[in-house]
FIZA-20179 format. One record per residue: residue number from 1; residue in one letter; x, y, z of N, C-alpha, C, O in turn. Coordinates in pm, 1 decimal, always signed. Layout:
% residues N
+-----+---+----------+----------+----------+----------+----------+----------+----------+----------+----------+----------+----------+----------+
!   k ! r !      n.u !      n.v !      n.w !     ca.u !     ca.v !     ca.w !      c.u !      c.v !      c.w !      o.u !      o.v !      o.w !
+-----+---+----------+----------+----------+----------+----------+----------+----------+----------+----------+----------+----------+----------+
! NUM ! A !        X !        Y !        Z !        X !        Y !        Z !        X !        Y !        Z !        X !        Y !        Z !
...
+-----+---+----------+----------+----------+----------+----------+----------+----------+----------+----------+----------+----------+----------+
//
This chain:
% residues 97
+-----+---+----------+----------+----------+----------+----------+----------+----------+----------+----------+----------+----------+----------+
!   k ! r !      n.u !      n.v !      n.w !     ca.u !     ca.v !     ca.w !      c.u !      c.v !      c.w !      o.u !      o.v !      o.w !
+-----+---+----------+----------+----------+----------+----------+----------+----------+----------+----------+----------+----------+----------+
!   1 ! M !  -4952.8 !  -6067.1 !  -2377.1 !  -4864.4 !  -6100.7 !  -2272.1 !  -4939.2 !  -6101.9 !  -2136.0 !  -5023.5 !  -6015.2 !  -2113.0 !
!   2 ! N !  -4910.2 !  -6197.7 !  -2046.2 !  -4982.9 !  -6211.1 !  -1921.3 !  -4889.4 !  -6163.1 !  -1805.1 !  -4771.6 !  -6198.7 !  -1801.2 !
!   3 ! F !  -4941.8 !  -6086.1 !  -1716.4 !  -4860.3 !  -6037.8 !  -1604.4 !  -4914.1 !  -6084.7 !  -1466.8 !  -4891.6 !  -6016.1 !  -1367.1 !
!   4 ! D !  -4979.5 !  -6191.9 !  -1459.6 !  -5041.7 !  -6240.3 !  -1338.7 !  -4956.2 !  -6356.7 !  -1270.6 !  -5008.5 !  -6431.5 !  -1188.0 !
!   5 ! H !  -4831.5 !  -6368.1 !  -1306.0 !  -4746.4 !  -6462.3 !  -1240.3 !  -4605.2 !  -6406.0 !  -1230.2 !  -4573.9 !  -6305.0 !  -1293.2 !
!   6 ! A !  -4522.1 !  -6469.3 !  -1153.2 !  -4389.8 !  -6425.6 !  -1128.8 !  -4293.2 !  -6533.3 !  -1172.3 !  -4310.9 !  -6651.4 !  -1142.3 !
!   7 ! L !  -4190.2 !  -6490.0 !  -1243.9 !  -4092.6 !  -6590.9 !  -1289.2 !  -3967.4 !  -6583.7 !  -1204.0 !  -3917.3 !  -6472.8 !  -1185.8 !
!   8 ! I !  -3917.0 !  -6682.2 !  -1154.7 !  -3794.8 !  -6690.4 !  -1071.3 !  -3687.4 !  -6754.9 !  -1152.4 !  -3697.9 !  -6869.6 !  -1195.9 !
!   9 ! F !  -3580.1 !  -6675.3 !  -1172.2 !  -3465.6 !  -6719.2 !  -1251.6 !  -3342.4 !  -6744.3 !  -1162.5 !  -3316.9 !  -6669.0 !  -1068.4 !
!  10 ! L !  -3265.0 !  -6853.1 !  -1193.8 !  -3128.9 !  -6869.7 !  -1139.3 !  -3038.8 !  -6834.9 !  -1257.1 !  -3087.6 !  -6829.9 !  -1370.0 !
!  11 ! P !  -2913.4 !  -6811.4 !  -1236.8 !  -2823.4 !  -6784.3 !  -1351.9 !  -2842.9 !  -6890.3 !  -1455.5 !  -2819.9 !  -7008.8 !  -1431.8 !
!  12 ! G !  -2887.4 !  -6844.2 !  -1575.3 !  -2897.2 !  -6936.0 !  -1694.8 !  -3012.0 !  -7025.4 !  -1697.1 !  -3019.1 !  -7105.5 !  -1790.3 !
!  13 ! E !  -3108.5 !  -7023.2 !  -1602.7 !  -3223.2 !  -7116.1 !  -1605.6 !  -3344.9 !  -7054.9 !  -1534.5 !  -3333.8 !  -6975.9 !  -1440.9 !
!  14 ! L !  -3462.6 !  -7097.1 !  -1585.7 !  -3589.2 !  -7059.8 !  -1524.8 !  -3612.8 !  -7161.6 !  -1410.1 !  -3624.8 !  -7281.8 !  -1433.6 !
!  15 ! K !  -3619.0 !  -7109.5 !  -1285.9 !  -3633.4 !  -7200.5 !  -1174.7 !  -3780.4 !  -7236.1 !  -1149.2 !  -3814.3 !  -7352.5 !  -1127.5 !
!  16 ! S !  -3866.5 !  -7134.6 !  -1152.0 !  -4013.0 !  -7164.0 !  -1126.9 !  -4097.0 !  -7048.7 !  -1176.9 !  -4049.6 !  -6937.5 !  -1199.9 !
!  17 ! I !  -4225.1 !  -7081.2 !  -1192.6 !  -4328.9 !  -6987.3 !  -1231.3 !  -4430.3 !  -6987.3 !  -1111.1 !  -4490.0 !  -7090.4 !  -1080.1 !
!  18 ! L !  -4446.9 !  -6875.3 !  -1048.3 !  -4543.7 !  -6862.5 !   -940.6 !  -4668.6 !  -6801.7 !   -987.2 !  -4673.1 !  -6682.1 !  -1016.0 !
!  19 ! S !  -4777.7 !  -6885.2 !   -996.4 !  -4898.8 !  -6832.9 !  -1058.6 !  -5020.6 !  -6873.7 !   -963.7 !  -5052.7 !  -6990.7 !   -942.8 !
!  20 ! K !  -5081.9 !  -6766.4 !   -910.9 !  -5205.6 !  -6774.8 !   -835.6 !  -5287.9 !  -6658.1 !   -842.8 !  -5407.0 !  -6662.6 !   -812.1 !
!  21 ! H !  -5225.1 !  -6543.1 !   -885.6 !  -5299.1 !  -6417.0 !   -896.0 !  -5395.7 !  -6424.6 !  -1017.0 !  -5373.6 !  -6500.8 !  -1111.1 !
!  22 ! K !  -5504.1 !  -6342.7 !  -1011.0 !  -5595.1 !  -6332.6 !  -1119.0 !  -5593.3 !  -6204.4 !  -1194.6 !  -5682.2 !  -6174.8 !  -1274.4 !
!  23 ! G !  -5483.9 !  -6123.9 !  -1166.7 !  -5468.8 !  -5996.2 !  -1232.0 !  -5322.7 !  -5961.1 !  -1233.0 !  -5244.4 !  -6034.5 !  -1172.7 !
!  24 ! P !  -5279.1 !  -5852.5 !  -1297.9 !  -5142.0 !  -5808.3 !  -1306.2 !  -5082.0 !  -5788.4 !  -1166.0 !  -5145.9 !  -5735.8 !  -1074.9 !
!  25 ! I !  -4957.5 !  -5832.6 !  -1153.6 !  -4879.8 !  -5813.7 !  -1029.7 !  -4807.7 !  -5678.3 !  -1034.4 !  -4729.3 !  -5654.1 !  -1126.2 !
!  26 ! F !  -4832.8 !  -5590.9 !   -938.2 !  -4770.5 !  -5462.4 !   -934.5 !  -4651.7 !  -5453.0 !   -843.2 !  -4572.2 !  -5359.6 !   -853.0 !
!  27 ! S !  -4638.7 !  -5549.8 !   -753.5 !  -4527.8 !  -5542.9 !   -650.3 !  -4470.5 !  -5677.4 !   -626.5 !  -4542.8 !  -5776.3 !   -614.3 !
!  28 ! L !  -4336.3 !  -5682.0 !   -619.6 !  -4264.7 !  -5806.1 !   -589.3 !  -4158.2 !  -5766.4 !   -476.4 !  -4075.9 !  -5678.0 !   -500.2 !
!  29 ! K !  -4160.5 !  -5826.0 !   -365.8 !  -4063.4 !  -5794.5 !   -256.5 !  -4010.6 !  -5923.0 !   -193.4 !  -4087.8 !  -6010.2 !   -153.6 !
!  30 ! W !  -3871.4 !  -5933.9 !   -184.3 !  -3815.5 !  -6048.8 !   -115.2 !  -3807.9 !  -6014.5 !    +35.5 !  -3800.7 !  -5898.3 !    +75.5 !
!  31 ! N !  -3810.1 !  -6124.7 !   +118.0 !  -3776.0 !  -6104.9 !   +263.4 !  -3627.5 !  -6091.7 !   +272.5 !  -3556.0 !  -6107.3 !   +173.5 !
!  32 ! K !  -3581.3 !  -6063.2 !   +390.4 !  -3442.6 !  -6034.7 !   +403.8 !  -3350.8 !  -6158.5 !   +376.0 !  -3242.3 !  -6144.7 !   +319.5 !
!  33 ! K !  -3394.8 !  -6271.6 !   +414.9 !  -3318.5 !  -6398.2 !   +379.7 !  -3316.0 !  -6436.2 !   +234.8 !  -3225.3 !  -6504.7 !   +187.8 !
!  34 ! G !  -3425.1 !  -6387.2 !   +159.0 !  -3434.3 !  -6420.5 !    +19.1 !  -3505.2 !  -6554.4 !     -5.6 !  -3500.3 !  -6606.2 !   -117.1 !
!  35 ! D !  -3571.3 !  -6611.6 !    +96.9 !  -3636.9 !  -6735.8 !    +69.2 !  -3791.8 !  -6722.3 !    +55.5 !  -3859.6 !  -6819.2 !    +21.3 !
!  36 ! Y !  -3848.0 !  -6596.9 !    +83.5 !  -3987.3 !  -6577.4 !    +61.8 !  -4002.8 !  -6457.0 !    -25.3 !  -3922.9 !  -6363.5 !    -20.6 !
!  37 ! L !  -4109.4 !  -6460.1 !   -107.4 !  -4141.1 !  -6347.5 !   -200.7 !  -4280.5 !  -6300.5 !   -171.7 !  -4368.8 !  -6385.2 !   -158.7 !
!  38 ! L !  -4307.9 !  -6173.8 !   -160.4 !  -4439.6 !  -6117.9 !   -136.6 !  -4481.5 !  -6048.7 !   -262.2 !  -4413.6 !  -5957.7 !   -310.0 !
!  39 ! T !  -4593.9 !  -6091.4 !   -316.7 !  -4643.7 !  -6025.4 !   -437.0 !  -4776.4 !  -5955.7 !   -411.5 !  -4858.2 !  -6008.4 !   -336.1 !
!  40 ! G !  -4801.6 !  -5837.8 !   -471.8 !  -4923.2 !  -5766.2 !   -460.4 !  -4978.6 !  -5749.9 !   -600.3 !  -4902.4 !  -5726.6 !   -694.1 !
!  41 ! S !  -5114.4 !  -5762.2 !   -617.4 !  -5170.2 !  -5753.3 !   -743.0 !  -5291.2 !  -5662.3 !   -751.4 !  -5350.7 !  -5627.2 !   -649.5 !
!  42 ! C !  -5327.7 !  -5623.7 !   -874.1 !  -5459.3 !  -5548.3 !   -888.5 !  -5577.0 !  -5636.8 !   -880.6 !  -5687.8 !  -5588.9 !   -904.8 !
!  43 ! D !  -5563.5 !  -5767.5 !   -847.5 !  -5674.7 !  -5858.3 !   -820.1 !  -5714.9 !  -5845.6 !   -675.1 !  -5795.3 !  -5924.6 !   -625.6 !
!  44 ! Q !  -5656.7 !  -5741.5 !   -602.2 !  -5690.4 !  -5716.6 !   -466.3 !  -5641.6 !  -5829.5 !   -370.9 !  -5707.3 !  -5860.6 !   -271.5 !
!  45 ! S !  -5528.2 !  -5887.9 !   -403.0 !  -5474.0 !  -5991.2 !   -310.7 !  -5319.4 !  -5971.4 !   -304.5 !  -5255.5 !  -5915.1 !   -393.4 !
!  46 ! A !  -5266.2 !  -6023.1 !   -191.6 !  -5123.1 !  -6030.2 !   -163.5 !  -5096.3 !  -6177.2 !   -137.1 !  -5178.4 !  -6244.5 !    -74.9 !
!  47 ! I !  -4983.7 !  -6227.9 !   -182.7 !  -4945.4 !  -6365.0 !   -159.9 !  -4804.2 !  -6371.4 !   -110.9 !  -4714.9 !  -6305.8 !   -164.5 !
!  48 ! V !  -4783.6 !  -6453.7 !     -4.8 !  -4645.1 !  -6485.6 !    +38.5 !  -4611.7 !  -6618.3 !    -13.3 !  -4682.0 !  -6716.1 !    +12.2 !
!  49 ! W !  -4493.2 !  -6624.9 !    -94.2 !  -4453.4 !  -6740.3 !   -160.1 !  -4328.9 !  -6806.8 !    -95.5 !  -4233.3 !  -6735.4 !    -65.3 !
!  50 ! D !  -4326.3 !  -6930.8 !    -74.8 !  -4204.7 !  -7005.1 !    -38.3 !  -4133.1 !  -7045.5 !   -166.0 !  -4169.3 !  -7142.2 !   -233.1 !
!  51 ! V !  -4028.1 !  -6966.3 !   -197.6 !  -3966.3 !  -6983.9 !   -328.8 !  -3889.8 !  -7122.4 !   -333.7 !  -3888.7 !  -7186.6 !   -438.7 !
!  52 ! K !  -3830.6 !  -7164.8 !   -228.2 !  -3754.8 !  -7287.2 !   -229.9 !  -3853.0 !  -7409.3 !   -256.0 !  -3822.3 !  -7500.4 !   -332.9 !
!  53 ! A !  -3967.2 !  -7405.3 !   -190.2 !  -4062.9 !  -7515.6 !   -207.8 !  -4153.5 !  -7490.8 !   -331.1 !  -4234.0 !  -7577.0 !   -366.4 !
!  54 ! V !  -4140.7 !  -7374.6 !   -395.5 !  -4220.4 !  -7343.3 !   -509.8 !  -4371.8 !  -7352.2 !   -484.1 !  -4444.2 !  -7416.3 !   -560.3 !
!  55 ! R !  -4417.7 !  -7289.7 !   -379.8 !  -4558.0 !  -7286.6 !   -349.2 !  -4588.0 !  -7166.0 !   -265.4 !  -4500.1 !  -7104.1 !   -205.5 !
!  56 ! W !  -4719.4 !  -7133.9 !   -263.2 !  -4756.3 !  -7017.2 !   -182.6 !  -4787.1 !  -7060.0 !    -36.2 !  -4843.3 !  -7167.2 !    -14.0 !
!  57 ! K !  -4750.0 !  -6975.7 !    +63.0 !  -4769.0 !  -6994.6 !   +202.0 !  -4894.7 !  -6933.7 !   +255.1 !  -4966.1 !  -6995.4 !   +334.3 !
!  58 ! Q !  -4923.0 !  -6812.0 !   +212.1 !  -5038.7 !  -6745.6 !   +267.0 !  -5092.3 !  -6639.4 !   +166.4 !  -5012.9 !  -6566.4 !   +106.9 !
!  59 ! Q !  -5219.7 !  -6631.2 !   +148.2 !  -5282.5 !  -6530.6 !    +60.7 !  -5373.8 !  -6435.2 !   +142.9 !  -5450.2 !  -6480.1 !   +228.4 !
!  60 ! F !  -5364.5 !  -6307.6 !   +116.2 !  -5448.1 !  -6210.0 !   +183.4 !  -5538.2 !  -6147.3 !    +86.6 !  -5493.1 !  -6083.3 !     -8.4 !
!  61 ! E !  -5670.5 !  -6163.7 !   +107.6 !  -5767.7 !  -6115.0 !     +7.6 !  -5876.6 !  -6021.0 !    +63.2 !  -5975.8 !  -5996.0 !     -5.2 !
!  62 ! F !  -5859.6 !  -5968.3 !   +186.7 !  -5964.0 !  -5899.4 !   +254.5 !  -5963.5 !  -5746.7 !   +236.0 !  -6051.7 !  -5677.7 !   +287.3 !
!  63 ! H !  -5865.4 !  -5695.1 !   +163.6 !  -5859.4 !  -5552.8 !   +137.8 !  -5941.9 !  -5510.5 !    +19.0 !  -5986.5 !  -5596.3 !    -57.3 !
!  64 ! S !  -5963.5 !  -5385.3 !     +0.5 !  -6062.3 !  -5342.2 !   -102.7 !  -6002.6 !  -5281.1 !   -226.3 !  -6072.2 !  -5260.5 !   -325.8 !
!  65 ! G !  -5877.6 !  -5252.4 !   -221.5 !  -5817.8 !  -5177.4 !   -339.8 !  -5706.8 !  -5261.7 !   -413.8 !  -5665.9 !  -5369.2 !   -370.0 !
!  66 ! K !  -5664.1 !  -5205.2 !   -525.3 !  -5555.0 !  -5265.9 !   -597.9 !  -5424.1 !  -5237.8 !   -522.7 !  -5397.9 !  -5124.1 !   -483.6 !
!  67 ! L !  -5341.9 !  -5342.6 !   -502.8 !  -5214.2 !  -5322.0 !   -431.1 !  -5113.4 !  -5261.4 !   -516.8 !  -5083.6 !  -5316.6 !   -622.7 !
!  68 ! L !  -5058.8 !  -5153.9 !   -480.6 !  -4958.6 !  -5084.8 !   -553.6 !  -4814.6 !  -5115.1 !   -504.4 !  -4719.4 !  -5105.7 !   -581.9 !
!  69 ! N !  -4800.2 !  -5150.5 !   -378.6 !  -4670.6 !  -5187.5 !   -320.6 !  -4690.7 !  -5274.5 !   -206.7 !  -4794.7 !  -5270.6 !   -141.1 !
!  70 ! T !  -4591.7 !  -5355.3 !   -180.2 !  -4589.0 !  -5449.3 !    -67.1 !  -4447.9 !  -5448.8 !     -3.9 !  -4350.1 !  -5429.5 !    -76.1 !
!  71 ! T !  -4434.5 !  -5469.6 !   +129.9 !  -4306.5 !  -5470.3 !   +190.4 !  -4305.4 !  -5568.1 !   +307.9 !  -4404.9 !  -5580.3 !   +379.3 !
!  72 ! F !  -4197.6 !  -5635.1 !   +327.3 !  -4175.5 !  -5712.1 !   +449.7 !  -4111.9 !  -5627.0 !   +559.4 !  -4012.8 !  -5560.2 !   +529.9 !
!  73 ! L !  -4160.4 !  -5623.9 !   +682.4 !  -4103.1 !  -5552.8 !   +789.5 !  -4069.0 !  -5658.3 !   +896.6 !  -4139.2 !  -5670.6 !   +997.0 !
!  74 ! T !  -3956.9 !  -5736.5 !   +873.0 !  -3929.8 !  -5850.1 !   +964.6 !  -3891.2 !  -5805.2 !  +1105.8 !  -3904.1 !  -5884.6 !  +1199.0 !
!  75 ! R !  -3848.1 !  -5690.6 !  +1124.3 !  -3815.1 !  -5634.1 !  +1258.0 !  -3938.4 !  -5636.9 !  +1339.4 !  -3931.1 !  -5670.7 !  +1457.5 !
!  76 ! W !  -4052.3 !  -5603.6 !  +1284.9 !  -4180.7 !  -5597.7 !  +1353.7 !  -4272.5 !  -5714.2 !  +1319.3 !  -4389.1 !  -5715.8 !  +1358.7 !
!  77 ! N !  -4223.1 !  -5805.1 !  +1250.6 !  -4298.2 !  -5925.8 !  +1210.5 !  -4427.5 !  -5893.5 !  +1140.3 !  -4532.0 !  -5948.1 !  +1175.5 !
!  78 ! C !  -4423.1 !  -5804.8 !  +1040.5 !  -4547.3 !  -5772.4 !   +968.1 !  -4509.6 !  -5749.1 !   +823.0 !  -4392.7 !  -5738.4 !   +786.0 !
!  79 ! I !  -4614.8 !  -5742.0 !   +743.1 !  -4606.5 !  -5706.9 !   +601.9 !  -4685.7 !  -5581.3 !   +585.8 !  -4780.2 !  -5557.5 !   +661.1 !
!  80 ! V !  -4650.4 !  -5500.7 !   +490.2 !  -4730.0 !  -5379.3 !   +456.6 !  -4788.1 !  -5385.0 !   +323.3 !  -4717.0 !  -5412.1 !   +226.5 !
!  81 ! L !  -4920.9 !  -5359.7 !   +311.0 !  -4983.5 !  -5350.7 !   +178.3 !  -5031.0 !  -5213.8 !   +156.5 !  -5108.3 !  -5159.5 !   +235.5 !
!  82 ! K !  -4984.7 !  -5154.9 !    +46.8 !  -5016.9 !  -5020.6 !    +15.8 !  -5111.4 !  -5004.3 !   -104.4 !  -5075.7 !  -5036.3 !   -217.8 !
!  83 ! E !  -5231.5 !  -4954.2 !    -77.2 !  -5330.2 !  -4933.6 !   -176.9 !  -5324.0 !  -4787.6 !   -214.4 !  -5239.6 !  -4714.9 !   -162.1 !
!  84 ! L !  -5411.9 !  -4741.1 !   -304.7 !  -5412.3 !  -4602.6 !   -342.0 !  -5436.6 !  -4511.1 !   -231.9 !  -5367.9 !  -4409.5 !   -221.6 !
!  85 ! F !  -5535.1 !  -4540.3 !   -142.7 !  -5574.2 !  -4449.2 !    -36.4 !  -5563.2 !  -4519.8 !   +105.4 !  -5624.6 !  -4473.8 !   +201.6 !
!  86 ! A !  -5489.4 !  -4624.0 !   +114.9 !  -5478.9 !  -4695.2 !   +244.0 !  -5345.6 !  -4764.5 !   +254.0 !  -5281.7 !  -4799.5 !   +154.8 !
!  87 ! I !  -5305.3 !  -4783.4 !   +382.5 !  -5184.6 !  -4862.4 !   +407.3 !  -5228.3 !  -4967.6 !   +512.1 !  -5283.5 !  -4929.0 !   +615.2 !
!  88 ! I !  -5207.4 !  -5089.1 !   +491.2 !  -5251.6 !  -5203.7 !   +574.8 !  -5132.7 !  -5271.4 !   +635.6 !  -5043.0 !  -5312.9 !   +562.3 !
!  89 ! F !  -5127.0 !  -5285.0 !   +768.8 !  -5022.0 !  -5360.2 !   +833.1 !  -5078.3 !  -5491.3 !   +882.6 !  -5181.6 !  -5493.8 !   +949.4 !
!  90 ! L !  -5011.6 !  -5599.6 !   +850.5 !  -5054.0 !  -5740.2 !   +891.7 !  -4936.9 !  -5805.3 !   +961.0 !  -4824.6 !  -5807.0 !   +910.6 !
!  91 ! T !  -4966.2 !  -5858.8 !  +1078.5 !  -4857.7 !  -5940.7 !  +1153.3 !  -4859.1 !  -6077.6 !  +1100.6 !  -4959.6 !  -6128.4 !  +1050.8 !
!  92 ! F !  -4738.3 !  -6140.4 !  +1113.2 !  -4729.5 !  -6278.3 !  +1077.4 !  -4638.0 !  -6352.2 !  +1177.8 !  -4566.2 !  -6288.9 !  +1255.3 !
!  93 ! S !  -4641.5 !  -6474.0 !  +1175.3 !  -4564.4 !  -6558.9 !  +1272.6 !  -4427.2 !  -6582.7 !  +1220.2 !  -4410.2 !  -6615.7 !  +1102.8 !
!  94 ! I !  -4326.5 !  -6566.6 !  +1305.8 !  -4186.9 !  -6588.3 !  +1268.4 !  -4170.6 !  -6734.9 !  +1218.1 !  -4097.8 !  -6762.5 !  +1122.7 !
!  95 ! D !  -4241.5 !  -6826.2 !  +1286.7 !  -4231.6 !  -6967.8 !  +1246.7 !  -4282.0 !  -6990.8 !  +1104.9 !  -4229.3 !  -7075.3 !  +1032.6 !
!  96 ! K !  -4382.2 !  -6916.6 !  +1066.2 !  -4436.8 !  -6931.6 !   +928.8 !  -4338.3 !  -6875.1 !   +825.6 !  -4315.0 !  -6938.4 !   +722.6 !
!  97 ! F !  -4280.7 !  -6758.3 !   +851.3 !  -4196.9 !  -6697.7 !   +753.0 !  -4055.9 !  -6677.4 !   +795.9 !  -3974.8 !  -6625.9 !   +718.9 !
+-----+---+----------+----------+----------+----------+----------+----------+----------+----------+----------+----------+----------+----------+
//
């Protein structure tokens, strides 16, 4: 079984398969509106997905550890990437997300 992609389901149907990671995904978080998904993987990357367009918007690959958790903080326009020994805050543009 492969865990390097996310499956998006609507009631009764598979809507899309989001695949760009090269390792198991440890974290999936929706933004408040539910139109973007943030995934974190042990491949040392985080990806923001545009679920309606079924494509990725931005990929973050500059951190050094396996991502254990990810979070959208839309009030402060940032995402949080949590590694084993570090927490990384990244700002993003409201227009983008």
